[in-house]
Each structure stands twice: as structure tokens, then as C-alpha cells.
N, C-alpha and C positions, 0 to 999 in steps of 0.2 A: 454403560456397563453397570450392571447391578452388583450387589454384594455377593450374590451366589456365584455369578460368573467369575468374579475376581478371585473368590476362594478356590474355585476349580482350577483356574489358571495358575494360581500360586502353588497348589498341590502338585501340578505337573510341570513346574518351572524347569527342572533339570532335564526332563525328557524333551521338552520343547526346544531348549537351547542346543541339545545334542542333535536332534533331528533337523533343525533349521540352520545349524552351524552358526549360532549367534555368539557374538562376543559379550553383549549385554542384553538384558531383557528388563524393560520397565513396565510394570503392570500398574497403571494409575488412571482411574476414571477421570481425573481432572487434568491430565497431561495435554499440553498444547503441541500441535504438530510444528516441526521446524519449517522454515520457509521453503527449503529444498527437500521435499519428502514426498513419498507416495503412500496411499492408504487404500485399504480394502475393507468393506463392511461385511461382517459375517455374523448373522443372528443378532443384529443390533449392536455389535461390538466393532469398534474401529481399530484396525491394525495399521500402525504407522511405521514406515521404514525410511530412514534417512537416505537420500539419493545424491548427495553432493558429489559431482564429478563422475557419476556412474550411469546416467540415463539420458536418452534422447527425448527431450521434453515435448517436441512436436509430435513424435510418435505416441507419447504417453497421452497427450491431449486427444489424439485421434482414437486411442483405445478407450478413453473415458467417454467420448462422444458415443461410441458404439455401445458401451455398457449402459449409458443413460438412455439410449434408444430402446434397449431391451427392457429396462425398468419401466419406462413410460408405457410401453406396449402392454406389459403385464398389469401395470396399475390401471390402465384404461379398461382392460378386459374385466378385471375384478370389480372395478367401480361400476361398470355396466351391469354386471350380474347382481350386485348388491342394490342397484337402483331399480331392479325388476322385482316388483312386489310378489309376483307368482313364485319366483325363485326363493325369496326370503321366507315366504309362508310355507312352501312345500318342502324345501330342502331340510335335512336334519339340522337341528340347532347347533350341534358341534361343528358342522361343516360351515355354516354361516359365520359363526364366531371365528373359525380359523381363517376364513377369507377376510374378515374385518381386521383381524390381527395382522394378516399379511399386507393389507393395504397400508396400515400404519407403518409397518416395517419398511415397505417400499418407499414411502414418503420420507422417512428418516434417512434411508440410504441415499435417496436422490439429493437431499439437502447436503449431505456430507460429500458426495461425489461432485456436486456443483462447486462447493467451496474449494475442493482440491483442484478442480479444473481451472478455476479462476486464479488460484495460486500458481499453477504451472504456466498459465498464460502471462503472468507478470514476471516470471523468473527470467525470461530472455531479455527483459529490460534492464537487468542488473549485470554489470560488468564486474567479474571477479579477477583480482590481480594477485599473482603470487609475488614473493619477495624478488624473484629473478626479473619480474616485469616492472619493478618499481621505477626504473629509469625512464619508462614511457609516460609516467605521470608528470604533470606540470603543477606547480604550486598555484594556489589561489591567494589573493592578497586583499586585506581590508584597507580601504582608503576613503577619505572624506570626499564629498561631492566637489568641494572647492578645489582640492588638489587634483581631482580627476579631469578638470577642465582642459580641453584640447586633446584628450585621449579617447580612444574607443576600445571596447572589450567585447569578446565574442559572447560572453554571458555576464549579466549583472544581477546580483541579489541586493535589493535596496530595502533596508528596514525603515519603516516610518513610525515614529513614536511622537507623542504629544508633549514630552517633557520640556523640550526647548522651543517655546512658542515663537521666539524671535527668529527661528530658522524655518518656520512653517509658512513659506511664501512660494508663489507660483514659479518664479524664476529658478529657484533652487530645485524644485521638483522637475522642471523642464530639463535643466542641466543634467540631473541624475538619470532621468529616463532616456535621454538621447545619448548616453554613454554606451548603451547596449546595442550591439550590432545585430545579433540573432535572437538572443533570449533575455527576457527581463522578468524577474520574479520580485514582486513587491510584498513585503511582510509587514503586518501591522494592522492598525484599526482603520476601517473604511472611512470613519469620520475625519481622521487626520488627513487622508488623501483628499477628501472633498474640501476641507478647510484650506489646504495648501493650494488647490486648484482655483479656489475662489478669492484667495488673498493675493491681489496684484500690487499691494502697497510695498514700497521699498523703504528699508530702514535708512535714515540719513546717517552719513558717515562724517564724523568731525575729525578730519586728518590734518587740518591746518595747511593743506597743500596750496590752496589759493593764496593765502597770505605769504607763504614762502616764495612762491613764484613772483608775486608782485614785488616783494622785497628785492629779489635778484634783478628783476627788470629795472627797478628804480635805481639800484646801485650801478648797473651798467650804463644807464643813461646819464 
């Protein structure tokens, strides 16, 4: 949106809100589209409408595919004309310039529609819960690998950091990874993962257990 277009829209704000029955109207060239929203490109300007809870996103994706098909067809036709030297040299200069401007406009519209289509395709991967549905949620818990031994979980998120080098060994990594039944997500530096996988040394533990057992056996005998 250029400054001239913004000024025109601002001057007609009240009429636009009345005719479109809008509660709010934000005219901002730098505005970002909400995750759940639809948009339409008109003369290089993107019109964004929030759609939370109001739209069949599968149908919207199909509509966008159809619109993209029309854009691609027109873009290919105009690009073919402009690639023809006879047309460029013989057609009036203003007609050629108009076609070139239209090609740029179509390319910009296609980019915006593709971004919207990708956003719609990702929407159905997000589950929205109302307050009334809160009872259906289950808590997630943070727990150390040591305390998780003997347990399994449907999903595990395992952070790997290199701060505690004494804990960066293969057995601990194996124990943490095998706690996940269906889904495992490892967060951290790849170098830490590689170091843990390569480190098979075990840290000696000085618990004095051996001496205590020998003492008990000696006393019993």
C-alpha cells in the first residue's frame, strides 16, 4: 500500500465501515495478518479479515487454488505477449507498459495468495480449546532423566545443553530417548547430542557401599 492509497482509504473510512458493517478498520501498510484470517488483493493492496470460528478452511483453500489458477493463466498469457518482440515493437507504448505493470501486479498478488494458502493449510493443525473444554486437557510435567527411569510417556521433549558436562554421556541419552513411546523432540545444540552419543565412559561413584557390606558380613560371621 502506497501513501496515496492510504490517504484515500482514510478519507473514506466512515463510509467503508458503514457499507461493510465493520466494527473496526485498521489501515496500516505494515500490518501483519492474524494466523486465522483471509485476505484479498485489490490493486496491489491486501485486505485482511479475521476469521476465527467463522470459516471452513478446507473450502477456503479450494477457493484460493481456483483463484491462483486464474492468476497463473493470466500471468502466462501476458508474459507470452511481452516475450513476443513483434507485439512489443508494434503495440502502442502505453499498452505495453500497462501489460508490464499488470504482470508485476499479478506476481505480487500470487505471492500474497500463496502465503495465505499456506497459513490456512497450517490452521487445521492447531487445536483451539475454550474454557469449557479445559477438563479435556492433561498436564505436562518436567522431570529429570534419572527420575523417569522405569517409566514411559506418549511424548517427550528432551533439552540437551552442554552446561553440565558430567551428565553428557551415552547411557543418560539412551535412557531419556527411550522414555518416549510415540513422539520425541530433542532441543539443543547438535554438538551436545554427538558428544553424548560418543561418550561411553561412566563416572565412578564413591558410595562406600562395598565397605559397608563387607563390614556387615564380617560382623555376622
